[in-house]
N, CA, C and O atoms as CSV, one atom per row, in Angstrom:
chain,resi,resn,atom,element,x,y,z
A,1,MET,N,N,0.847,-1.178,0.000
A,1,MET,CA,C,0.000,0.000,0.000
A,1,MET,C,C,0.892,1.240,0.000
A,1,MET,O,O,1.169,1.803,1.059
A,2,ASN,N,N,1.333,1.660,-1.154
A,2,ASN,CA,C,2.175,2.849,-1.270
A,2,ASN,C,C,1.328,4.095,-1.444
A,2,ASN,O,O,0.307,4.086,-2.131
A,3,TYR,N,N,1.766,5.144,-0.818
A,3,TYR,CA,C,1.120,6.444,-0.945
A,3,TYR,C,C,1.670,7.148,-2.169
A,3,TYR,O,O,2.822,6.943,-2.551
A,4,LYS,N,N,0.842,7.976,-2.783
A,4,LYS,CA,C,1.280,8.800,-3.906
A,4,LYS,C,C,2.079,9.970,-3.347
A,4,LYS,O,O,1.613,10.645,-2.429
A,5,ILE,N,N,3.270,10.224,-3.878
A,5,ILE,CA,C,4.170,11.256,-3.359
A,5,ILE,C,C,3.938,12.560,-4.121
A,5,ILE,O,O,4.049,12.602,-5.346
A,6,LEU,N,N,3.615,13.625,-3.381
A,6,LEU,CA,C,3.333,14.933,-3.975
A,6,LEU,C,C,4.201,15.999,-3.312
A,6,LEU,O,O,3.868,16.465,-2.222
A,7,PRO,N,N,5.311,16.396,-3.945
A,7,PRO,CA,C,6.163,17.445,-3.363
A,7,PRO,C,C,5.605,18.841,-3.643
A,7,PRO,O,O,4.978,19.073,-4.677
A,8,THR,N,N,5.837,19.761,-2.716
A,8,THR,CA,C,5.457,21.154,-2.918
A,8,THR,C,C,6.560,21.869,-3.687
A,8,THR,O,O,7.663,21.343,-3.831
A,9,LYS,N,N,6.264,23.063,-4.178
A,9,LYS,CA,C,7.266,23.846,-4.908
A,9,LYS,C,C,8.438,24.207,-3.998
A,9,LYS,O,O,9.587,24.222,-4.439
A,10,GLU,N,N,8.147,24.498,-2.724
A,10,GLU,CA,C,9.205,24.833,-1.767
A,10,GLU,C,C,10.132,23.640,-1.548
A,10,GLU,O,O,11.350,23.799,-1.465
A,11,PHE,N,N,9.549,22.445,-1.456
A,11,PHE,CA,C,10.352,21.237,-1.295
A,11,PHE,C,C,11.249,21.032,-2.519
A,11,PHE,O,O,12.440,20.756,-2.374
A,12,GLU,N,N,10.690,21.163,-3.705
A,12,GLU,CA,C,11.466,20.974,-4.929
A,12,GLU,C,C,12.610,21.983,-5.034
A,12,GLU,O,O,13.705,21.640,-5.479
A,13,LYS,N,N,12.358,23.207,-4.629
A,13,LYS,CA,C,13.391,24.258,-4.654
A,13,LYS,C,C,14.546,23.893,-3.715
A,13,LYS,O,O,15.714,23.999,-4.088
A,14,ASP,N,N,14.208,23.462,-2.491
A,14,ASP,CA,C,15.231,23.044,-1.529
A,14,ASP,C,C,15.973,21.797,-2.012
A,14,ASP,O,O,17.185,21.677,-1.831
A,15,PHE,N,N,15.234,20.874,-2.628
A,15,PHE,CA,C,15.807,19.615,-3.091
A,15,PHE,C,C,16.867,19.853,-4.161
A,15,PHE,O,O,17.894,19.176,-4.175
A,16,LYS,N,N,16.627,20.809,-5.056
A,16,LYS,CA,C,17.572,21.104,-6.136
A,16,LYS,C,C,18.877,21.693,-5.619
A,16,LYS,O,O,19.898,21.603,-6.300
A,17,LYS,N,N,18.870,22.294,-4.430
A,17,LYS,CA,C,20.074,22.884,-3.846
A,17,LYS,C,C,21.047,21.823,-3.322
A,17,LYS,O,O,22.229,22.109,-3.128
A,18,LEU,N,N,20.562,20.622,-3.096
A,18,LEU,CA,C,21.383,19.573,-2.494
A,18,LEU,C,C,22.258,18.888,-3.536
A,18,LEU,O,O,21.956,18.903,-4.729
A,19,ASP,N,N,23.358,18.283,-3.061
A,19,ASP,CA,C,24.204,17.526,-3.979
A,19,ASP,C,C,23.542,16.179,-4.292
A,19,ASP,O,O,22.584,15.779,-3.631
A,20,SER,N,N,24.058,15.499,-5.291
A,20,SER,CA,C,23.414,14.275,-5.785
A,20,SER,C,C,23.398,13.154,-4.738
A,20,SER,O,O,22.487,12.326,-4.738
A,21,GLU,N,N,24.390,13.121,-3.852
A,21,GLU,CA,C,24.421,12.088,-2.807
A,21,GLU,C,C,23.224,12.226,-1.872
A,21,GLU,O,O,22.535,11.246,-1.588
A,22,PHE,N,N,22.977,13.455,-1.391
A,22,PHE,CA,C,21.835,13.685,-0.513
A,22,PHE,C,C,20.525,13.468,-1.253
A,22,PHE,O,O,19.568,12.954,-0.674
A,23,GLN,N,N,20.468,13.848,-2.512
A,23,GLN,CA,C,19.242,13.655,-3.284
A,23,GLN,C,C,18.881,12.176,-3.378
A,23,GLN,O,O,17.717,11.810,-3.213
A,24,SER,N,N,19.862,11.333,-3.641
A,24,SER,CA,C,19.586,9.898,-3.739
A,24,SER,C,C,19.202,9.317,-2.380
A,24,SER,O,O,18.331,8.451,-2.308
A,25,ARG,N,N,19.840,9.781,-1.296
A,25,ARG,CA,C,19.475,9.313,0.048
A,25,ARG,C,C,18.042,9.698,0.389
A,25,ARG,O,O,17.299,8.910,0.974
A,26,ILE,N,N,17.662,10.918,0.017
A,26,ILE,CA,C,16.304,11.390,0.292
A,26,ILE,C,C,15.289,10.590,-0.515
A,26,ILE,O,O,14.252,10.196,0.018
A,27,LYS,N,N,15.570,10.345,-1.784
A,27,LYS,CA,C,14.648,9.571,-2.621
A,27,LYS,C,C,14.423,8.178,-2.051
A,27,LYS,O,O,13.288,7.706,-1.985
A,28,ASN,N,N,15.506,7.519,-1.637
A,28,ASN,CA,C,15.381,6.168,-1.076
A,28,ASN,C,C,14.562,6.174,0.209
A,28,ASN,O,O,13.713,5.308,0.419
A,29,LYS,N,N,14.820,7.150,1.061
A,29,LYS,CA,C,14.100,7.214,2.337
A,29,LYS,C,C,12.628,7.548,2.126
A,29,LYS,O,O,11.768,7.011,2.824
A,30,ILE,N,N,12.329,8.420,1.180
A,30,ILE,CA,C,10.933,8.796,0.925
A,30,ILE,C,C,10.148,7.608,0.377
A,30,ILE,O,O,8.958,7.472,0.660
A,31,LYS,N,N,10.798,6.748,-0.403
A,31,LYS,CA,C,10.128,5.534,-0.882
A,31,LYS,C,C,9.718,4.652,0.289
A,31,LYS,O,O,8.639,4.060,0.276
A,32,LYS,N,N,10.580,4.562,1.305
A,32,LYS,CA,C,10.244,3.785,2.501
A,32,LYS,C,C,9.107,4.440,3.278
A,32,LYS,O,O,8.227,3.756,3.801
A,33,VAL,N,N,9.133,5.774,3.350
A,33,VAL,CA,C,8.077,6.507,4.055
A,33,VAL,C,C,6.738,6.302,3.361
A,33,VAL,O,O,5.713,6.181,4.031
A,34,ALA,N,N,6.728,6.261,2.043
A,34,ALA,CA,C,5.494,6.114,1.272
A,34,ALA,C,C,4.800,4.776,1.542
A,34,ALA,O,O,3.597,4.647,1.315
A,35,GLU,N,N,5.537,3.798,2.019
A,35,GLU,CA,C,4.944,2.512,2.350
A,35,GLU,C,C,4.093,2.591,3.617
A,35,GLU,O,O,3.026,1.981,3.686
A,36,ASN,N,N,4.562,3.341,4.620
A,36,ASN,CA,C,3.823,3.464,5.876
A,36,ASN,C,C,4.213,4.765,6.593
A,36,ASN,O,O,5.043,4.727,7.501
A,37,PRO,N,N,3.644,5.902,6.214
A,37,PRO,CA,C,4.037,7.182,6.810
A,37,PRO,C,C,3.549,7.371,8.254
A,37,PRO,O,O,4.028,8.266,8.951
A,38,GLU,N,N,2.616,6.552,8.704
A,38,GLU,CA,C,2.053,6.711,10.042
A,38,GLU,C,C,3.046,6.388,11.146
A,38,GLU,O,O,2.850,6.796,12.291
A,39,ARG,N,N,4.085,5.679,10.829
A,39,ARG,CA,C,5.033,5.268,11.873
A,39,ARG,C,C,6.089,6.313,12.193
A,39,ARG,O,O,6.868,6.121,13.127
A,40,TYR,N,N,6.141,7.411,11.452
A,40,TYR,CA,C,7.174,8.428,11.666
A,40,TYR,C,C,6.723,9.468,12.681
A,40,TYR,O,O,5.529,9.640,12.927
A,41,LYS,N,N,7.691,10.154,13.261
A,41,LYS,CA,C,7.445,11.061,14.370
A,41,LYS,C,C,6.597,12.266,13.962
A,41,LYS,O,O,6.895,12.969,12.996
A,42,HIS,N,N,5.533,12.477,14.735
A,42,HIS,CA,C,4.666,13.635,14.517
A,42,HIS,C,C,5.210,14.830,15.294
A,42,HIS,O,O,5.769,14.677,16.380
A,43,LEU,N,N,5.041,16.011,14.728
A,43,LEU,CA,C,5.441,17.232,15.414
A,43,LEU,C,C,4.346,17.634,16.397
A,43,LEU,O,O,3.273,17.030,16.420
A,44,ARG,N,N,4.617,18.647,17.199
A,44,ARG,CA,C,3.662,19.043,18.226
A,44,ARG,C,C,3.194,20.478,18.030
A,44,ARG,O,O,3.674,21.195,17.152
A,45,LEU,N,N,2.256,20.871,18.858
A,45,LEU,CA,C,1.688,22.215,18.921
A,45,LEU,C,C,1.090,22.639,17.576
A,45,LEU,O,O,0.207,21.954,17.062
A,46,ASP,N,N,1.544,23.738,17.004
A,46,ASP,CA,C,0.963,24.255,15.762
A,46,ASP,C,C,1.225,23.342,14.571
A,46,ASP,O,O,0.493,23.393,13.582
A,47,LEU,N,N,2.237,22.527,14.650
A,47,LEU,CA,C,2.627,21.661,13.532
A,47,LEU,C,C,2.200,20.209,13.736
A,47,LEU,O,O,2.793,19.311,13.139
A,48,LYS,N,N,1.189,19.960,14.562
A,48,LYS,CA,C,0.868,18.591,14.946
A,48,LYS,C,C,0.336,17.725,13.809
A,48,LYS,O,O,0.334,16.500,13.938
A,49,LYS,N,N,-0.114,18.309,12.704
A,49,LYS,CA,C,-0.549,17.481,11.583
A,49,LYS,C,C,0.606,17.120,10.646
A,49,LYS,O,O,0.396,16.455,9.631
A,50,PHE,N,N,1.818,17.553,10.980
A,50,PHE,CA,C,3.002,17.264,10.184
A,50,PHE,C,C,3.878,16.223,10.871
A,50,PHE,O,O,3.802,16.026,12.083
A,51,CYS,N,N,4.706,15.565,10.074
A,51,CYS,CA,C,5.680,14.605,10.583
A,51,CYS,C,C,7.059,15.040,10.120
A,51,CYS,O,O,7.198,15.884,9.234
A,52,ARG,N,N,8.078,14.447,10.736
A,52,ARG,CA,C,9.434,14.777,10.307
A,52,ARG,C,C,10.221,13.505,10.084
A,52,ARG,O,O,9.943,12.448,10.651
A,53,LEU,N,N,11.210,13.656,9.237
A,53,LEU,CA,C,12.098,12.568,8.886
A,53,LEU,C,C,13.509,13.119,8.910
A,53,LEU,O,O,13.776,14.157,8.305
A,54,ARG,N,N,14.404,12.452,9.588
A,54,ARG,CA,C,15.772,12.948,9.720
A,54,ARG,C,C,16.699,12.177,8.794
A,54,ARG,O,O,16.697,10.947,8.772
A,55,ILE,N,N,17.499,12.926,8.024
A,55,ILE,CA,C,18.531,12.342,7.172
A,55,ILE,C,C,19.776,13.196,7.361
A,55,ILE,O,O,19.868,14.287,6.801
A,56,GLY,N,N,20.726,12.715,8.139
A,56,GLY,CA,C,21.923,13.498,8.461
A,56,GLY,C,C,21.526,14.756,9.215
A,56,GLY,O,O,20.821,14.671,10.220
A,57,ASN,N,N,21.960,15.917,8.754
A,57,ASN,CA,C,21.590,17.193,9.376
A,57,ASN,C,C,20.289,17.756,8.827
A,57,ASN,O,O,19.827,18.801,9.286
A,58,LEU,N,N,19.697,17.084,7.858
A,58,LEU,CA,C,18.475,17.573,7.229
A,58,LEU,C,C,17.239,16.988,7.896
A,58,LEU,O,O,17.266,15.875,8.422
A,59,ARG,N,N,16.160,17.754,7.865
A,59,ARG,CA,C,14.857,17.262,8.309
A,59,ARG,C,C,13.893,17.448,7.148
A,59,ARG,O,O,13.846,18.516,6.537
A,60,ILE,N,N,13.139,16.424,6.850
A,60,ILE,CA,C,12.099,16.496,5.827
A,60,ILE,C,C,10.778,16.626,6.581
A,60,ILE,O,O,10.437,15.771,7.398
A,61,ILE,N,N,10.048,17.685,6.308
A,61,ILE,CA,C,8.740,17.894,6.924
A,61,ILE,C,C,7.691,17.437,5.917
A,61,ILE,O,O,7.679,17.883,4.770
A,62,PHE,N,N,6.804,16.536,6.362
A,62,PHE,CA,C,5.773,16.030,5.462
A,62,PHE,C,C,4.478,15.806,6.228
A,62,PHE,O,O,4.451,15.796,7.458
A,63,ARG,N,N,3.419,15.629,5.471
A,63,ARG,CA,C,2.128,15.236,6.038
A,63,ARG,C,C,1.506,14.224,5.089
A,63,ARG,O,O,1.946,14.085,3.948
A,64,TYR,N,N,0.499,13.529,5.549
A,64,TYR,CA,C,-0.117,12.503,4.724
A,64,TYR,C,C,-1.623,12.494,4.936
A,64,TYR,O,O,-2.131,12.947,5.961
A,65,ASP,N,N,-2.315,11.968,3.942
A,65,ASP,CA,C,-3.760,11.814,3.997
A,65,ASP,C,C,-4.057,10.336,3.783
A,65,ASP,O,O,-3.876,9.813,2.684
A,66,SER,N,N,-4.510,9.668,4.829
A,66,SER,CA,C,-4.749,8.224,4.767
A,66,SER,C,C,-5.904,7.870,3.842
A,66,SER,O,O,-5.872,6.834,3.178
A,67,GLU,N,N,-6.909,8.711,3.795
A,67,GLU,CA,C,-8.067,8.418,2.955
A,67,GLU,C,C,-7.730,8.488,1.467
A,67,GLU,O,O,-8.150,7.630,0.690
A,68,LYS,N,N,-6.969,9.512,1.072
A,68,LYS,CA,C,-6.591,9.691,-0.335
A,68,LYS,C,C,-5.336,8.925,-0.706
A,68,LYS,O,O,-4.999,8.824,-1.885
A,69,GLN,N,N,-4.633,8.378,0.293
A,69,GLN,CA,C,-3.365,7.672,0.079
A,69,GLN,C,C,-2.340,8.596,-0.585
A,69,GLN,O,O,-1.695,8.216,-1.563
A,70,GLU,N,N,-2.193,9.823,-0.041
A,70,GLU,CA,C,-1.259,10.797,-0.589
A,70,GLU,C,C,-0.275,11.254,0.489
A,70,GLU,O,O,-0.645,11.446,1.647
A,71,LEU,N,N,0.967,11.422,0.088
A,71,LEU,CA,C,2.043,11.888,0.959
A,71,LEU,C,C,2.518,13.235,0.416
A,71,LEU,O,O,2.979,13.318,-0.722
A,72,TYR,N,N,2.406,14.287,1.225
A,72,TYR,CA,C,2.763,15.639,0.809
A,72,TYR,C,C,4.109,16.008,1.407
A,72,TYR,O,O,4.234,16.108,2.628
A,73,LEU,N,N,5.108,16.211,0.576
A,73,LEU,CA,C,6.437,16.630,1.033
A,73,LEU,C,C,6.434,18.146,1.097
A,73,LEU,O,O,6.330,18.809,0.065
A,74,GLU,N,N,6.547,18.707,2.300
A,74,GLU,CA,C,6.371,20.132,2.507
A,74,GLU,C,C,7.661,20.937,2.395
A,74,GLU,O,O,7.712,21.934,1.675
A,75,LYS,N,N,8.703,20.507,3.105
A,75,LYS,CA,C,9.888,21.353,3.213
A,75,LYS,C,C,11.094,20.535,3.640
A,75,LYS,O,O,10.964,19.508,4.305
A,76,ILE,N,N,12.278,21.010,3.245
A,76,ILE,CA,C,13.538,20.463,3.753
A,76,ILE,C,C,14.114,21.526,4.671
A,76,ILE,O,O,14.301,22.674,4.269
A,77,VAL,N,N,14.392,21.137,5.901
A,77,VAL,CA,C,14.942,22.063,6.886
A,77,VAL,C,C,16.399,21.703,7.101
A,77,VAL,O,O,16.729,20.549,7.374
A,78,PHE,N,N,17.263,22.688,6.977
A,78,PHE,CA,C,18.693,22.481,7.175
A,78,PHE,C,C,18.999,22.735,8.641
A,78,PHE,O,O,18.764,23.830,9.152
A,79,GLY,N,N,19.524,21.717,9.316
A,79,GLY,CA,C,19.693,21.801,10.762
A,79,GLY,C,C,18.401,21.333,11.403
A,79,GLY,O,O,17.760,20.405,10.909
A,80,HIS,N,N,18.016,21.964,12.495
A,80,HIS,CA,C,16.758,21.588,13.130
A,80,HIS,C,C,15.964,22.803,13.577
A,80,HIS,O,O,15.424,22.829,14.683
A,81,LYS,N,N,15.894,23.802,12.721
A,81,LYS,CA,C,15.159,25.012,13.042
A,81,LYS,C,C,13.809,24.989,12.339
A,81,LYS,O,O,13.673,25.498,11.227
A,82,TYR,N,N,12.835,24.409,12.976
A,82,TYR,CA,C,11.482,24.377,12.400
A,82,TYR,C,C,10.440,24.643,13.389
A,82,TYR,O,O,9.257,24.649,13.052
């Protein structure tokens, strides 16, 4: 049961700034997330409908819709300032 992956324009802009090594690591990890996004860490307070994924110093902020089977890639955060 894979979710359909839908990146935002902001995510794509951040993604293009990365070198090819990080891009391939992110692609591989997102494929794993698309299989079962519910198991990843949810954020709190104002961002509680979002989840995060850590890859090295980067954080991928995403959300998902279980009914539509869609995974929305919102933003890449450099460091942990979100």
